[in-house]
N, C-alpha and C positions, 0 to 999 in steps of 0.2 A: 504494498501499498503503500507505502512513504518511496519506492520507486514511481507510482505511478504517480504522486503527488512532485516530486521532483520533476519527471519527463512533463510534466503539465508547466508547472510554475519555471522553467528552468527559459522555454521560449517565447514568454511574456516578460524577461529579464531582456534575452537577446535584441528582442524587438525595441523594449524602451530604452537600450543603449541605441542600437542600430535609428530611429530616429531624434533621436537628440544627436548623434550627429554627422545626418543629412541636415537636421536645421541648419546649425554648427555653421556645414562646408555651406548650404545654400546662404545662412545671413553676411559670411564671408562675403562669397562671390557678389552681394547684391551689394555691401557697404562700396565694395571697390569698386561697383560700377559707377557710383553715385559720385564716389569719389574722384574718376574717370569722367563725368558728365557733368561736376561742377568747370571743369572747363568752358562749358557754354555761356555763365553768365557772369554778367559785367561784376568789375571792380567797386566798390568793398566784397561784394559779397561772395565774391569767387574765395580768397581766402577766408572771411569769415568761414564762409559752410567746409569748408576742407580741416580746416583749424578743429571746427566742432567734430566731426568725422574723425576725425583720426585722435580723439579724445574719449569719443562714442565707442573705438572699436577697440581703444585701449580699456577701458571700462567691461564690458561686451568678457573678455577672457578672466576667465574664474579659476584662481588656482585653486586643484584641486579639492584640497581638506582647507578649503577655508574655514575658520569661528562664521558659527552659525552671525554673530550680531555683526560680520564683518560683509555677510553676504546680503543681509540686513539694508546696513549702511550703501553696500554700493548697487543695491536694485533701486534706494533713493536716489543717489544719484543718478540713476539711469533714468531712472522716468527726468529728472527732472534736464538732461541734455536729449531726448527724447522728443519735451514739451520747445528747449533748445532748437534742436534741427528742424521742427517742423513751421516755428514762425521765423526761422532764418528763408529755409524753401518760399514762405511764400512772398518776405520783402523779396528776396534773389527775385523767382519768378512774375514780377509784375514788371520789373526796366526790363526785360528781357530783349531782345531785338527779334529777332523770332518767334512767332506761336508756337513751336516746333519744336524747339528747343527747348521753351519753359515746360511742354506737357513729359518730352521725354526724361526732363531732368527730374520733374516734382512726379512723374513713376517712377523712377530709380528709386527715390527716395523713399517715396507710399512703400514700395518692393520691401528696400532695409529695417522701418523701422515694421511693419510686418510682417516680418519675417524672426526678426527681434522678441516681437509680441507672442509666436507662437514661439518660440524657443521657448522662452522666459516660461510659459507655462507648461510646456513637456518636463520641464526640468522638475515644474513643481508637482508633479502628478508621479505620490509614491507609490510601492505596491502596497496592494488590500491588506490591513493589517490583517481580516480574518483568513486570510491562506498564512502569512507568517504565522499566526498563534497555531494553527493547525499546522504546518509544517514541523512547532517546536513540538505541541502535544505526539503528534505522532515519533520524530525523534525520542523523546524521554519514556515513551511508553516502549518503542525500541528493545532501545538499550535496558529497561526492566526486565524484557522478557532475557534478553539476550545473558543478564544477569544472571534472573533466573535462573533458568537453561544450566549453565555453566557452572551455580553454585549448587543445583540436584546430581551433578554428574560427579562431583567429588574430587576429579583428577586437577592436574596441575596445568592450565591452559590460559592461564590470564593472562596471557600476552596475546590470544586469540581476544580473549574479548576486549583488551585496551588495544586493539587494532582496531577490534572493529566497531568503537564509540569515538574514534580518528576518522576513522573514514565517515560515519556520520555527520559526523559533527562540519567534516570538509565539505561534506554533500549541501 
């Protein structure tokens, strides 16, 4: 039963990891496209938008094991940068020489901000607690049954029980 549960939950975790990785790559591409399309803007908007995009890209790269307080601070800074980027996009798109240039830049910026939002939402979705609780319950029961059976046998095969417990925990 434990094997069946692990067989079901492992693909779920793998899918979540793949989704987050794909969204990170998509967001990096969208930010790069917006950065390049900022060339279509007039000065001083071009410099201002590019500077904000560089700062936004730095904030989007989160250390793997960052403390929760740091993540909350980064998220708040991220939201402020998104608002600032959108205000700068609006200010920059109005005086552009050609309407298609403004549309191309605005489209790139909405892509970058939209993918960033989807990535943030995907990162915040944890594995359902009920699944984790059931896995732990089955793990404890399986270890108890193994210990009981090895105790009944009366043999000196405790190394096998220790190995099995380690394998259960690793799984």
